[in-house]
C-alpha positions as a printed Julia matrix, in Angstrom:
79×3 Matrix{Float64}:
 14.56  -25.71  -122.96
 14.88  -21.94  -122.63
 18.59  -21.91  -123.47
 19.9   -21.25  -126.97
 22.35  -23.75  -128.49
 25.19  -21.38  -127.56
 23.96  -21.14  -123.95
 23.72  -24.94  -123.77
 27.34  -25.23  -124.9
 28.37  -22.55  -122.38
 26.47  -24.44  -119.66
 28.42  -27.61  -120.43
 31.66  -25.68  -120.47
 30.81  -24.16  -117.07
 29.73  -27.44  -115.44
 31.93  -29.99  -117.21
 34.89  -28.0   -118.53
 34.04  -29.03  -122.1
 31.29  -27.93  -124.47
 30.58  -31.54  -125.51
 29.2   -34.55  -123.66
 30.74  -37.99  -123.58
 28.76  -41.24  -123.47
 29.66  -42.02  -119.85
 28.98  -38.53  -118.42
 26.71  -38.48  -115.38
 25.41  -35.04  -114.41
 24.94  -34.22  -110.71
 22.79  -31.39  -109.4
 23.19  -30.62  -105.72
 21.97  -27.83  -103.43
 24.35  -25.79  -101.34
 23.39  -23.69   -98.34
 23.9   -19.95   -98.57
 22.6   -17.3    -96.19
 21.72  -14.9    -99.01
 20.87  -17.34  -101.79
 19.33  -14.79  -104.15
 22.66  -12.93  -104.35
 24.83  -16.03  -104.75
 25.99  -17.54  -108.02
 25.82  -21.24  -108.86
 29.0   -23.25  -108.34
 30.41  -25.88  -110.67
 32.69  -28.8   -109.89
 33.99  -29.74  -113.34
 35.91  -32.79  -112.07
 32.6   -34.31  -110.95
 30.31  -32.79  -113.64
 28.39  -31.24  -110.77
 26.29  -28.08  -110.53
 25.62  -26.69  -107.07
 22.67  -24.32  -106.73
 21.6   -22.21  -103.77
 17.91  -22.3   -102.85
 16.77  -19.36  -104.95
 13.43  -17.81  -104.08
 12.17  -17.97  -107.67
 12.73  -19.72  -110.98
 13.45  -16.37  -112.66
 16.29  -15.63  -110.21
 17.71  -19.11  -110.85
 17.68  -18.5   -114.63
 19.23  -15.05  -114.27
 22.04  -16.24  -111.96
 22.72  -19.39  -113.99
 22.9   -17.5   -117.28
 25.19  -14.9   -115.7
 27.47  -17.63  -114.35
 27.72  -19.59  -117.59
 28.41  -16.49  -119.68
 30.74  -14.57  -117.32
 32.49  -17.05  -115.03
 34.84  -18.53  -117.58
 37.83  -19.58  -115.48
 38.07  -22.35  -112.97
 39.39  -19.96  -110.31
 36.0   -18.22  -109.96
 33.33  -19.63  -107.69
């Protein structure tokens, strides 16, 4: 809800590899362990339409890291 339309499209591009949804898309959200979660970025598995999030200590850190990832991590080589 807090994302702009552009951020929503960037989120889809980050997680799915496309800025548009298809009818049969099933989104998966999974945790991933990280020793220093607050300094880690989210990971995306575009083949599986999957977002992997560390256990951030606050909602604000999650939003900050997710927005950074969707706006700056634009190639599939970055994790």
